[in-house]
SETI-884008 format. One record per residue (C-alpha): x, y, z. Coordinates in steps of 0.25 Angstrom, whole numbers, always signed. Last residue first. Example, Ala and Ser with C-alpha at 12.3 -4.5 7.8 and 13.67 -1.06 7.14 Angstrom:
SETI-884008
+55, -4, +29
+49, -18, +31
end
This chain:
SETI-884008
+87, +164, -113
+79, +177, -112
+66, +171, -118
+68, +159, -110
+70, +167, -97
+57, +175, -98
+53, +172, -84
+40, +165, -89
+48, +157, -99
+58, +152, -89
+46, +148, -80
+40, +140, -91
+53, +133, -95
+56, +130, -80
+42, +124, -79
+44, +115, -91
+57, +110, -86
+52, +106, -73
+54, +110, -58
+55, +125, -59
+64, +134, -51
+70, +141, -63
+84, +139, -57
+81, +125, -54
+74, +121, -67
+85, +128, -75
+96, +121, -67
+89, +107, -68
+89, +110, -84
+104, +113, -84
+107, +100, -76
+98, +92, -86
+105, +98, -98
+119, +94, -91
+113, +80, -90
+108, +80, -104
+122, +83, -109
+124, +96, -116
+125, +100, -131
+115, +111, -129
+105, +105, -140
+108, +91, -136
+107, +93, -121
+94, +101, -123
+88, +89, -132
+92, +79, -122
+86, +87, -110
+73, +89, -117
+69, +101, -126
+56, +108, -124
+60, +122, -130
+59, +128, -116
+69, +117, -111
+78, +122, -123
+78, +137, -117
+80, +132, -103
+92, +124, -107
+98, +137, -114
+95, +145, -102
+102, +134, -93
+114, +136, -102
+114, +151, -101
+113, +149, -86
+100, +151, -79
+99, +163, -69
+84, +161, -66
+81, +175, -69
+88, +175, -83
+83, +189, -87
+95, +194, -80
+96, +208, -75
+110, +214, -77
+118, +218, -66
+120, +233, -61
+135, +232, -65
+145, +239, -55
+152, +250, -64
+166, +248, -65
+176, +252, -54
+189, +259, -57
+201, +251, -51
+205, +255, -37
+210, +241, -33
+200, +239, -22
+189, +245, -31
+192, +235, -42
+192, +224, -32
+178, +228, -27
+172, +230, -41
+178, +216, -45
+173, +209, -33
+159, +215, -34
+158, +211, -48
+162, +197, -44
+152, +197, -33
+141, +199, -44
+146, +188, -54
+133, +187, -62
+140, +185, -75
+135, +198, -80
+141, +205, -68
+154, +198, -70
+154, +203, -84
+150, +217, -80
+161, +218, -70
+171, +214, -81
+166, +224, -91
+167, +235, -80
+181, +231, -77
+185, +232, -91
+179, +246, -92
+186, +250, -79
+199, +247, -85
+208, +244, -73
+205, +229, -76
+202, +222, -62
+188, +216, -67
+194, +213, -81
+201, +200, -75
+188, +196, -67
+180, +199, -79
+188, +190, -88
+188, +179, -77
+173, +179, -77
+171, +180, -92
+180, +168, -94
+182, +164, -108
+197, +162, -109
+198, +174, -119
+190, +182, -109
+200, +178, -99
+211, +183, -107
+204, +196, -110
+201, +199, -96
+216, +196, -92
+221, +206, -103
+212, +216, -97
+216, +213, -83
+231, +214, -85
+235, +214, -71
+246, +204, -71
+237, +194, -63
+226, +195, -72
+235, +194, -85
+241, +181, -79
+227, +176, -75
+222, +177, -89
+235, +172, -95
+237, +159, -87
+246, +159, -75
+261, +157, -73
+266, +161, -59
+279, +168, -57
+273, +181, -53
+266, +176, -41
+253, +183, -39
+251, +195, -29
+241, +191, -18
+231, +201, -15
+218, +193, -15
+216, +198, -30
+230, +193, -33
+226, +179, -26
+214, +178, -35
+223, +180, -47
+234, +171, -43
+224, +160, -40
+218, +161, -54
+232, +161, -61
+238, +150, -52
+226, +141, -55
+227, +143, -70
+242, +141, -70
+244, +129, -62
+258, +129, -57
+256, +117, -48
+263, +122, -36
+258, +136, -38
+244, +131, -40
+245, +124, -27
+250, +136, -19
+239, +144, -25
+228, +134, -22
+233, +134, -7
+234, +149, -6
+221, +153, -13
+211, +155, -2
+222, +161, +7
+226, +172, -4
+211, +174, -8
+206, +178, +6
+211, +193, +5
+202, +194, -8
+190, +195, +1
+180, +203, -7
+170, +192, -9
+173, +191, -24
+188, +190, -20
+186, +179, -10
+177, +171, -20
+188, +172, -30
+198, +166, -20
+188, +155, -16
+186, +151, -31
+201, +151, -33
+203, +142, -21
+193, +132, -26
+198, +132, -40
+212, +130, -35
+210, +119, -25
+204, +109, -35
+214, +110, -46
+225, +112, -36
+224, +99, -30
+225, +97, -14
+212, +90, -14
+207, +93, +0
+206, +109, -2
+198, +107, -15
+186, +102, -8
+185, +112, +3
+188, +124, -6
+178, +120, -17
+167, +117, -6
+170, +130, +1
+169, +138, -12
+156, +132, -16
+149, +134, -2
+155, +148, -1
+150, +153, -14
+139, +162, -10
+133, +170, -22
+140, +183, -26
+140, +179, -41
+155, +178, -41
+155, +170, -28
+145, +160, -34
+153, +158, -46
+165, +156, -39
+159, +146, -29
+153, +138, -41
+166, +137, -47
+173, +132, -34
+162, +122, -31
+163, +116, -45
+178, +116, -45
+178, +109, -32
+166, +100, -33
+171, +92, -45
+185, +88, -38
+177, +86, -25
+169, +75, -31
+154, +77, -31
+147, +67, -22
+133, +70, -26
+132, +81, -36
+128, +95, -31
+142, +101, -33
+142, +97, -47
+128, +102, -50
+129, +114, -42
+142, +118, -50
+135, +116, -63
+125, +126, -59
+135, +136, -53
+143, +136, -66
+131, +137, -74
+126, +149, -66
+140, +156, -67
+143, +155, -82
+154, +165, -81
+164, +157, -89
+173, +156, -76
+161, +150, -69
+157, +140, -80
+172, +135, -81
+172, +132, -66
+158, +125, -66
+162, +117, -79
+174, +112, -70
+163, +107, -60
+155, +101, -72
+168, +93, -76
+169, +87, -62
+155, +84, -61
+154, +77, -74
+167, +68, -70
+160, +64, -57
+147, +61, -64
+151, +52, -75
+137, +49, -79
+140, +45, -93
+133, +56, -101
+137, +65, -90
+151, +62, -92
+152, +65, -107
+143, +78, -105
+152, +83, -94
+165, +80, -102
+159, +88, -114
+156, +99, -105
+169, +99, -98
+177, +98, -111
+169, +110, -118
+170, +118, -105
+185, +116, -104
+187, +119, -119
+180, +132, -118
+184, +136, -103
+199, +135, -105
+201, +142, -92
+213, +133, -87
+204, +126, -76
+193, +125, -87
+202, +118, -96
+207, +109, -85
+193, +105, -82
+188, +102, -96
+200, +94, -101
+202, +87, -88
+187, +83, -87
+185, +79, -101
+197, +70, -100
+192, +64, -86
+178, +61, -92
+184, +54, -104
+193, +46, -94
+181, +42, -85
+173, +38, -98
+183, +29, -104
+175, +26, -117
+188, +22, -124
+186, +32, -135
+182, +43, -125
+194, +40, -116
+204, +41, -128
+198, +54, -133
+197, +60, -119
+212, +57, -116
+215, +63, -130
+208, +75, -126
+215, +76, -113
+229, +75, -120
+225, +85, -131
+220, +95, -120
+233, +93, -112
+242, +96, -124
+234, +108, -128
+233, +114, -114
+247, +112, -109
+244, +121, -97
+249, +111, -87
+235, +108, -83
+232, +104, -97
+245, +95, -98
+241, +88, -85
+227, +86, -90
+232, +80, -103
+242, +71, -97
+232, +65, -87
+221, +64, -97
+230, +57, -107
+234, +47, -96
+220, +43, -93
+216, +42, -107
+228, +33, -110
+225, +25, -98
+210, +22, -103
+215, +20, -117
+225, +9, -114
+232, +5, -127
+244, +0, -120
+253, +9, -128
+244, +21, -126
+243, +17, -111
+258, +17, -110
+260, +30, -117
+249, +37, -109
+254, +32, -95
+269, +36, -99
+264, +50, -103
+255, +51, -90
+267, +48, -81
+277, +58, -87
+267, +69, -92
+260, +68, -79
+273, +70, -71
+276, +82, -79
+262, +88, -77
+262, +87, -62
+248, +94, -60
+246, +85, -47
+233, +79, -54
+242, +77, -66
+252, +69, -58
+241, +60, -52
+236, +58, -66
+250, +54, -71
+251, +44, -60
+238, +38, -64
+243, +38, -79
+256, +30, -75
+247, +20, -67
+238, +19, -79
+249, +15, -88
+255, +5, -78
+241, -2, -77
+240, -2, -92
+253, -10, -93
+267, -7, -98
+276, -16, -90
+274, -23, -77
+286, -16, -70
+279, -3, -72
+267, -7, -64
+272, -6, -49
+280, +7, -52
+268, +13, -58
+259, +10, -47
+269, +15, -37
+269, +28, -43
+254, +29, -43
+253, +24, -29
+262, +34, -23
+255, +46, -31
+242, +42, -26
+247, +40, -12
+252, +54, -12
+239, +60, -17
+230, +53, -7
+218, +61, -11
+208, +49, -11
+207, +49, -26
+222, +50, -27
+223, +38, -18
+214, +30, -27
+222, +33, -40
+235, +29, -33
+229, +17, -27
+224, +13, -41
+238, +14, -47
+244, +6, -35
+234, -5, -37
+237, -6, -52
+252, -6, -48
+249, -17, -38
+242, -25, -49
+254, -25, -58
+263, -29, -46
+255, -41, -43
+264, -47, -32
+253, -55, -25
+255, -47, -12
+256, -34, -20
+243, -37, -27
+236, -39, -13
+242, -27, -7
+238, -18, -19
+224, -24, -19
+222, -20, -4
+227, -6, -8
+216, -6, -19
+205, -10, -9
+210, +1, +0
+210, +12, -11
+196, +8, -15
+191, +8, -1
+196, +22, +1
+191, +26, -13
+176, +22, -12
+174, +32, -23
+165, +22, -31
+175, +20, -42
+187, +19, -33
+179, +9, -24
+176, +0, -36
+191, +1, -40
+195, -3, -26
+185, -15, -26
+191, -20, -39
+205, -20, -34
+202, -26, -21
+195, -37, -28
+207, -40, -37
+216, -40, -24
+207, -51, -18
+208, -59, -31
+223, -58, -29
+223, -65, -16
+211, -67, -7
+196, -67, -7
+191, -65, +7
+176, -63, +5
+177, -49, +9
+184, -46, -4
+172, -51, -12
+162, -42, -4
+171, -30, -7
+171, -33, -22
+156, -33, -21
+155, -20, -14
+164, -13, -24
+156, -18, -35
+143, -12, -28
+150, +1, -27
+155, +1, -41
+141, -2, -48
+147, +3, -61
+142, -9, -70
+155, -15, -71
+158, -13, -56
+145, -21, -53
+149, -32, -62
+163, -33, -55
+157, -33, -41
+148, -44, -44
+159, -52, -50
+167, -50, -38
+155, -52, -28
+153, -65, -36
+166, -72, -35
+170, -67, -21
+156, -70, -15
+156, -84, -21
+170, -86, -15
+165, -81, -1
+152, -90, +1
+148, -84, +14
+133, -85, +13
+130, -70, +13
+143, -68, +4
+137, -78, -6
+124, -72, -6
+130, -58, -10
+140, -63, -20
+128, -71, -27
+120, -58, -27
+131, -50, -34
+136, -60, -43
+122, -62, -50
+128, -69, -62
+125, -83, -56
+110, -80, -56
+102, -92, -53
+113, -102, -48
+121, -92, -40
+108, -85, -35
+103, -98, -30
+116, -103, -23
+118, -89, -17
+103, -88, -12
+105, -102, -5
+118, -97, +2
+111, -84, +6
+99, -92, +11
+108, -101, +20
+116, -89, +25
+103, -82, +29
+98, -94, +36
+111, -95, +44
+111, -81, +48
+97, -81, +53
+87, -73, +45
+80, -60, +49
+90, -51, +42
+86, -57, +29
+71, -55, +32
+73, -41, +37
+82, -37, +26
+71, -42, +16
+60, -34, +23
+69, -21, +23
+72, -23, +8
+57, -22, +5
+46, -30, -2
+55, -42, -1
+58, -50, -14
+52, -57, -26
+57, -54, -40
+61, -42, -49
+47, -38, -53
+42, -39, -38
+37, -50, -29
+35, -47, -14
+41, -54, -2
+35, -54, +12
+22, -50, +6
+15, -63, +11
+11, -68, -2
+25, -66, -7
+32, -73, +4
+22, -85, +2
+26, -85, -13
+41, -86, -9
+37, -99, -1
+29, -104, -13
+42, -103, -21
+47, -115, -13
+58, -115, -3
+73, -116, -2
+73, -101, +2
+84, -98, -9
+76, -106, -19
+63, -99, -15
+69, -86, -17
+75, -90, -30
+62, -95, -35
+54, -83, -31
+62, -73, -39
+71, -63, -32
+70, -49, -27
+82, -44, -20
+88, -50, -7
+90, -65, -10
+91, -67, +5
+78, -60, +8
+71, -68, -2
+77, -81, +4
+72, -76, +18
+58, -73, +12
+58, -87, +6
+62, -94, +19
+51, -86, +26
+41, -91, +15
+45, -106, +18
+44, -104, +33
+29, -99, +32
+27, -84, +33
+23, -77, +46
+38, -75, +50
+40, -66, +38
+30, -56, +43
+37, -56, +56
+51, -54, +49
+46, -42, +42
+40, -36, +54
+52, -39, +62
+61, -32, +52
+51, -20, +52
+55, -19, +67
+49, -20, +81
+36, -27, +76
+23, -20, +77
+13, -30, +84
+7, -39, +74
-6, -36, +67
+0, -37, +53
+15, -38, +51
+12, -33, +37
+9, -20, +43
+23, -20, +50
+29, -22, +36
+21, -12, +29
+24, -1, +39
+39, -4, +38
+39, -4, +23
+32, +10, +23
+41, +16, +33
+32, +26, +41
+41, +26, +53
+38, +12, +55
+35, +11, +70
+29, +25, +71
+20, +23, +59
+16, +9, +64
+13, +15, +78
+5, +26, +72
-3, +17, +62
-7, +7, +73
-8, -7, +67
-20, -15, +65
-15, -22, +52
-26, -25, +42
-19, -17, +31
-22, -5, +22
-25, +3, +34
-11, +1, +40
-5, +7, +27
-14, +19, +28
-10, +21, +43
+5, +20, +39
+2, +31, +28
-5, +40, +38
+7, +39, +48
+16, +44, +37
+24, +34, +28
+38, +36, +26
+43, +45, +14
+46, +40, +0
+54, +51, -7
+53, +54, -22
+65, +61, -28
+66, +66, -43
+76, +65, -54
+73, +70, -68
+80, +84, -66
+93, +79, -59
+95, +88, -47
+98, +77, -37
+103, +67, -48
+117, +67, -44
+114, +68, -29
+105, +56, -30
+115, +48, -37
+126, +52, -27
+117, +47, -16
+114, +34, -23
+129, +31, -23
+129, +31, -8
+139, +40, -1
+129, +49, +5
+121, +37, +10
+109, +31, +3
+102, +21, +12
+93, +31, +19
+89, +37, +6
+83, +24, +2
+81, +23, -13
+71, +21, -24
+73, +24, -39
+61, +28, -48
+66, +29, -63
+57, +36, -73
+59, +34, -88
+53, +40, -100
+66, +44, -106
+70, +58, -111
+77, +64, -99
+81, +52, -90
+96, +53, -93
+102, +58, -80
+93, +49, -71
+97, +37, -80
+112, +39, -78
+110, +41, -63
+102, +29, -62
+113, +21, -70
+123, +26, -60
+114, +22, -48
+113, +8, -54
+128, +7, -56
+130, +12, -42
+122, +0, -36
+109, +2, -30
+105, +0, -15
+101, +14, -12
+93, +13, -26
+83, +4, -19
+73, +3, -31
+73, +7, -45
+60, +9, -52
+60, +12, -67
+48, +18, -74
+49, +17, -89
+43, +23, -101
+50, +16, -113
+64, +14, -118
+69, +24, -107
+73, +12, -98
+80, +4, -108
+87, +16, -114
+92, +21, -100
+97, +8, -97
+105, +7, -110
+111, +21, -107
+115, +15, -93
+122, +3, -99
+129, +12, -110
+133, +21, -99
+138, +9, -91
+148, +4, -101
+146, -9, -108
+152, -22, -103
+139, -30, -103
+133, -36, -91
+124, -25, -87
+120, -23, -102
+113, -36, -102
+105, -31, -90
+100, -19, -97
+87, -26, -101
+84, -28, -86
+80, -14, -84
+74, -13, -70
+82, -25, -64
+96, -21, -69
+92, -7, -67
+92, -9, -52
+103, -19, -52
+113, -9, -59
+125, -16, -52
+119, -25, -41
+119, -19, -28
+128, -26, -17
+120, -36, -10
+105, -37, -4
+104, -22, -6
+95, -21, -18
+93, -12, -30
+81, -10, -39
+74, -12, -52
+60, -10, -58
+56, -6, -72
+42, +0, -75
+37, +2, -89
+28, +14, -91
+14, +19, -88
+6, +7, -84
+18, +3, -74
+18, +17, -67
+8, +13, -56
+16, +0, -53
+29, +8, -53
+24, +18, -44
+19, +7, -34
+33, +1, -35
+39, +14, -33
+31, +17, -20
+32, +3, -14
+47, +3, -17
+49, +17, -10
+40, +13, +2
+48, +19, +14
+54, +5, +17
+68, +9, +17
+68, +25, +17
+63, +33, +5
+68, +37, -9
+62, +37, -23
+72, +43, -33
+64, +47, -46
+71, +47, -59
+63, +53, -70
+63, +53, -85
+57, +64, -93
+50, +57, -105
+36, +59, -101
+37, +45, -94
+47, +51, -85
+38, +64, -81
+26, +55, -78
+35, +46, -70
+40, +57, -62
+25, +61, -59
+22, +47, -55
+33, +47, -46
+29, +60, -39
+15, +55, -38
+20, +42, -32
+28, +49, -21
+16, +58, -18
+6, +46, -17
+15, +38, -8
+8, +39, +5
+3, +25, +5
+6, +13, -4
+0, +0, +0
end
């Protein structure tokens, strides 16, 4: 009986209406265990069946989650692809195609138990629902989702997605409990029942099923009391079902119970078990756990052994479940064999946390020798992929010890190279360098191998990050030559990237760009997604650092499109962060802030992405007279722990600019001291140039010996007119205005102040006038400000999107017209809706017409 769920059903029906009209929807349905999420979505599915195809799938917690289990159940036609060697993007695209072939409702239950591959597939689908008649309703328990849970990251990533909605299933009220009692013959007090159960729908129904008995002390007691009323054969069947965990067919349950199928029928008749599309099981996981925990240890072990034999005989390919039952009945060799196979299958499908759990399980069985070392290697790699870096480094150290004991020097070298990489991620620079050199020494006696080539390239990467160009050339050149002779495309891409990035940072732009472009071409040809992303990132980010905004923006936008299409979110965020920097310097303040909010609002954003985004957002906010403290503090706090100039310099320059804008230039020397010393050590010309400029405004005379790029050199030399022309050629109106602002010529200063005012940099105008006054320079007239017809302060790109929305174009149409990715268009659409304060596209267009914005755009 469904009570007090009309509002939730109404919301789900409205979402289905939108989905079937071609605007796909993802609805997250949340509630505590037993709140009635399953009952709600099953009722919704039943109501929706006449309107569309209904597909059901879900996860379970009997053992580690099976890779893509929920979609494996819901979309069985993709099963052949699960066992193929194709890439995940093709698999996810096929999944979208299968679901979108006809109007479809997909119910995915218990996402709090889902594997990472399932969550990645859901992320992929959620971002590509436009244009397909599909609604996905996914249930989860908030209490089972910690801050580190992969589902938390998914929920954060999709928090602002336009086709995602939330439905909360609350506890029943006293009236709801009374309504349930009224539908039974039970003579129970509604108030007492509500107090005892807290309004939890499952708890209420279980206590009602106990009939006229006195209220048991716990729901577990209620479940077991209900079970005790059944004949012995039916009790055995229920215990067998609890042992098997997920839904199973009647014959399997009966075989494990060593009873006839009629014993299963008795459980169905009494409601202890229920039949569903995917088999027979318990109505709720809490009931299954109560039965399982109520068994004696001996009985549980006997049932696990029977389950193992039956599952091995019926589905020998189900390594995950076989390993689970084997572990429960103590068959260690079987656990090792099947847990290892299950882990490798999960890893292949991208369920890396589940793969790690399987490898841990195999290691716990006491496997010895070289096989144990191999398992540690696999566990370490899965830990690396899932940011469980401390476990990853510990596992690899164990592998190193075992390989050393067996005298396998080649494997030792591979271990040392990986320990170098893992140490760098953990901020252990000295360990990273030590392991890197040891890896080369261990591998060189074995001749020209791919492992040696990668070890050489790894050391080159460390030297590149330390801005040691000579050593990058030495080690990277050796790595590239060896990888080329061996035909190792991935190592070639890696080495070319290190060489190119180092050349760029050293000022050899043509050489560096050519190397990075070559790395990109090799990676694209080989389908090496991470190396493609890394090439685009270094091409774009270094160009922006060097104020080559045109090529920088081109490469960043191309890289973002590539990574968005493949859901490479960490790379996307990093490149978006550098777009924030460029947009701020180009005077596109609203766009810079909008992108920064996307980056900083993402769940689990890495510090390397947060630092440039926060610094850029802080600068824009400060220039406009908004409060920049939160942004600037974030950038400074995160940068200080890295020790890297490329992180510390942006945060330091942002803080220095803010001090000048606030009229506190005396703070600048302290704010820039550590960055200045690092920049001197590394001789980074662009960092030195900007830092020297802010320090000059703070009263610190620049060092005469430093070499800085022309725009800053002219500013530091007092040639403001020449500097303004140079910055105009570079393409930055902000820096051109800053240079001209201190020009003795009042006409030049007047143009600079008007430029800043047109950009909305109110506090920058105040700072220019104040600085000129302090230096006894003639003051230009303070601008009165121009009234904007764009009352919502949409960016130029957002106005373009709004115009196309007014023409009735869909997201794919707009993406094609503006040469953007659909996800970028969705971000712009979300910003338009937020700024106009409207919930839908149609209402946003109507509001814009009333405000005259479409005519003005």
